[in-house]
C-alpha positions in Angstrom: -12.1 105.2 -79.9 -14.1 103.0 -77.1 -13.6 105.4 -74.5 -15.3 108.4 -76.4 -18.4 105.9 -77.2 -18.6 105.4 -73.9 -19.6 109.2 -73.3 -23.3 109.2 -74.6 -23.9 106.5 -71.7 -22.4 108.6 -69.1 -24.3 111.8 -69.8 -27.2 110.6 -67.9 -25.0 110.0 -64.4 -24.7 113.7 -64.5 -25.9 116.1 -61.8 -28.1 118.4 -63.5 -28.2 120.4 -60.6 -24.6 121.3 -60.8 -24.4 122.1 -64.2 -23.8 125.5 -65.3 -25.0 127.5 -68.5 -21.6 126.6 -70.0 -21.8 122.8 -68.9 -24.9 123.0 -71.3 -22.9 124.1 -74.0 -21.0 121.5 -73.7 -22.8 118.7 -73.9 -24.6 120.4 -76.9 -20.6 120.6 -78.5 -20.0 117.1 -77.4 -23.1 115.5 -78.9 -22.5 117.7 -82.2 -19.0 116.3 -82.6 -20.4 113.1 -81.9 -23.0 113.0 -84.9 -21.0 114.6 -87.3 -18.3 112.2 -86.7 -21.3 109.1 -87.4 -21.9 111.0 -90.2 -18.8 111.0 -91.6 -19.0 107.7 -91.1 -19.5 104.4 -93.6 -23.3 104.7 -93.8 -25.0 101.6 -91.7 -28.8 101.0 -90.6 -28.2 103.4 -87.4 -27.7 106.1 -89.6 -31.0 107.4 -90.3 -31.7 108.1 -86.6 -28.2 109.7 -85.8 -28.8 112.2 -88.8 -32.2 113.1 -87.3 -30.9 114.2 -84.3 -28.0 116.0 -86.1 -30.2 118.0 -88.3 -32.9 118.6 -85.4 -29.5 120.4 -83.1 -28.4 121.8 -86.7 -31.3 123.4 -87.5 -31.6 125.0 -84.0 -28.1 126.3 -84.2 -28.1 127.4 -87.9 -31.4 128.1 -89.1 -30.0 129.7 -91.9 -29.1 126.9 -93.6 -32.8 125.9 -93.9 -32.6 122.6 -93.4 -34.9 120.2 -94.9 -35.0 117.0 -93.2 -37.6 114.9 -95.2 -35.2 115.9 -98.3 -32.1 114.3 -96.3 -33.8 111.3 -95.4 -31.2 109.2 -98.0 -31.9 105.8 -99.0 -28.8 103.8 -97.6 -28.5 102.2 -101.0 -27.8 105.3 -102.7 -25.1 106.5 -100.1 -23.4 103.6 -99.6 -21.8 103.8 -103.4 -21.7 107.6 -103.0 -19.4 107.1 -99.7 -17.1 104.9 -101.6 -16.5 107.4 -104.4 -16.3 110.6 -102.5 -14.8 109.1 -99.6 -12.9 106.0 -100.1 -11.9 107.2 -103.7 -13.3 104.5 -106.1 -14.1 107.1 -108.6 -11.2 109.6 -108.5 -13.1 112.4 -110.4 -15.5 112.9 -107.3 -12.6 111.6 -104.4 -12.7 114.2 -101.6 -9.6 113.4 -99.3 -11.1 113.2 -95.6 -7.7 112.6 -94.2 -6.1 115.8 -92.6 -2.6 114.6 -94.0 -3.8 114.3 -97.7 -4.5 118.6 -97.6 -0.9 118.7 -96.4 0.8 115.9 -98.5 4.6 117.8 -97.1 3.8 117.1 -93.3 1.6 113.9 -94.2 3.5 111.5 -91.7 4.5 114.2 -89.4 0.0 115.0 -89.2 -0.7 111.6 -88.8 1.9 111.0 -85.9 0.7 113.9 -83.9 -2.6 113.7 -83.9 -2.3 109.8 -83.3 -0.2 111.2 -80.1 -2.9 113.5 -78.9 -5.3 110.2 -79.0 -2.0 108.4 -77.0 -1.8 111.5 -74.4 -5.5 110.9 -73.4 -5.8 107.4 -73.8 -7.3 106.6 -76.6 -7.0 104.2 -80.0 -7.8 103.7 -82.7 -11.3 101.2 -83.5 -9.4 98.9 -85.7 -12.3 97.5 -87.5 -12.8 100.6 -89.7 -9.2 100.3 -90.5 -8.8 104.2 -91.0 -6.0 106.3 -90.5 -5.4 108.5 -87.2 -6.1 111.4 -89.1 -9.9 110.7 -90.8 -12.1 113.4 -90.2 -14.3 111.1 -88.2 -11.8 110.4 -85.9 -10.4 114.1 -85.2 -14.0 114.9 -84.8 -14.9 112.0 -82.2 -12.1 113.1 -80.0 -13.1 116.5 -79.6 -16.5 115.1 -78.6 -14.2 112.8 -76.2 -12.3 116.2 -74.7 -15.8 118.4 -74.4 -17.7 115.9 -72.7 -14.6 115.0 -70.0 -15.3 118.3 -69.0 -18.9 117.6 -68.1 -17.7 114.8 -66.3 -15.3 117.3 -63.9 -18.2 119.6 -63.6 -20.3 118.0 -60.7 -17.2 118.5 -58.4 -16.4 121.9 -60.0 -15.8 123.4 -56.4 -12.6 121.2 -56.0 -9.8 123.1 -57.2 -8.4 119.6 -59.1 -11.3 119.4 -60.6 -11.0 123.3 -62.0 -7.7 122.4 -63.5 -8.6 119.6 -65.1 -11.9 121.1 -66.8 -9.0 124.0 -68.2 -6.8 120.8 -69.1 -9.6 119.6 -71.1 -10.3 123.0 -72.5 -7.0 123.5 -73.4 -6.5 120.6 -75.3 -9.2 121.5 -77.7 -8.0 124.8 -78.3 -4.6 123.2 -79.1 -6.6 120.6 -81.3 -8.7 122.7 -83.0 -6.1 125.2 -83.7 -2.9 122.8 -85.1 -5.4 120.2 -86.7 -9.1 119.9 -87.1 -9.6 123.8 -87.9 -6.5 124.0 -90.4 -8.2 121.7 -92.7 -11.8 121.7 -92.3 -12.9 124.6 -94.6 -11.1 123.3 -97.6 -12.6 119.8 -96.8 -16.0 121.1 -97.0 -15.4 123.3 -99.8 -14.4 120.9 -102.1 -17.0 118.3 -100.9 -20.0 120.4 -101.7 -18.1 120.5 -105.2 -17.5 116.7 -105.9 -21.0 115.4 -104.3 -24.7 115.8 -105.4 -26.0 114.1 -102.9 -27.8 116.6 -100.4 -27.1 114.7 -97.0 -23.2 115.3 -97.8 -23.7 118.9 -99.1 -25.5 120.1 -96.0 -22.9 118.0 -94.1 -20.4 120.2 -95.4 -21.8 123.4 -94.5 -22.7 122.2 -91.3 -18.9 121.0 -90.3 -17.2 123.9 -91.7 -19.6 126.4 -89.6 -19.3 124.4 -86.6 -15.6 124.0 -86.4 -15.0 127.3 -87.2 -17.7 128.6 -84.6 -16.8 126.1 -82.0 -13.1 127.2 -82.3 -14.1 130.8 -82.0 -15.7 130.0 -78.3 -12.9 127.8 -77.4 -10.8 130.7 -77.7 -13.3 133.3 -75.9 -13.8 130.7 -73.3 -9.8 130.5 -72.6 
């Protein structure tokens, strides 16, 4: 999603003096969603630095996870075959389906269509280089990153009624997407991932993702 990828660059343009405590939370939420999305992408040379930031934030939010960052610095040569086996299904007994529709086979096409319509409504398209379906977990997490950051963008002019309405629009969209899609299957997916992999990186990632999505839905619902 090209527009979502621009959000991190735009963060430095925000007027810090106009940010409320809720805006600060949105910055953290947006960053977390982006980092989680990257962690579920095919591991590349940038993963180490991305993961380090993810674990640092996660250790603050969820100290009970007892995150050992040194232990989680896995070699990419180990992670690549594990990713292929677990998420691409190269080794069927280890396969953990990373697509929403695969957890609801009877509604698979409908789920994919609805998710894609969410993206298109906000002017987003898919990254064809990854060659993944729209309901892949990395796309759904990245979409939440985009929506939460858009709320920060309008915060600089929060005294204008049109911007307040726009912020509420983005917040409602997050609630709808979490309720209808991401939160519907992530807990089950995370539980299965813990069963299928022995790699500490993905075990902690599963626990973290399930906790964060659940907590974030509760936060959004309460805020509305």
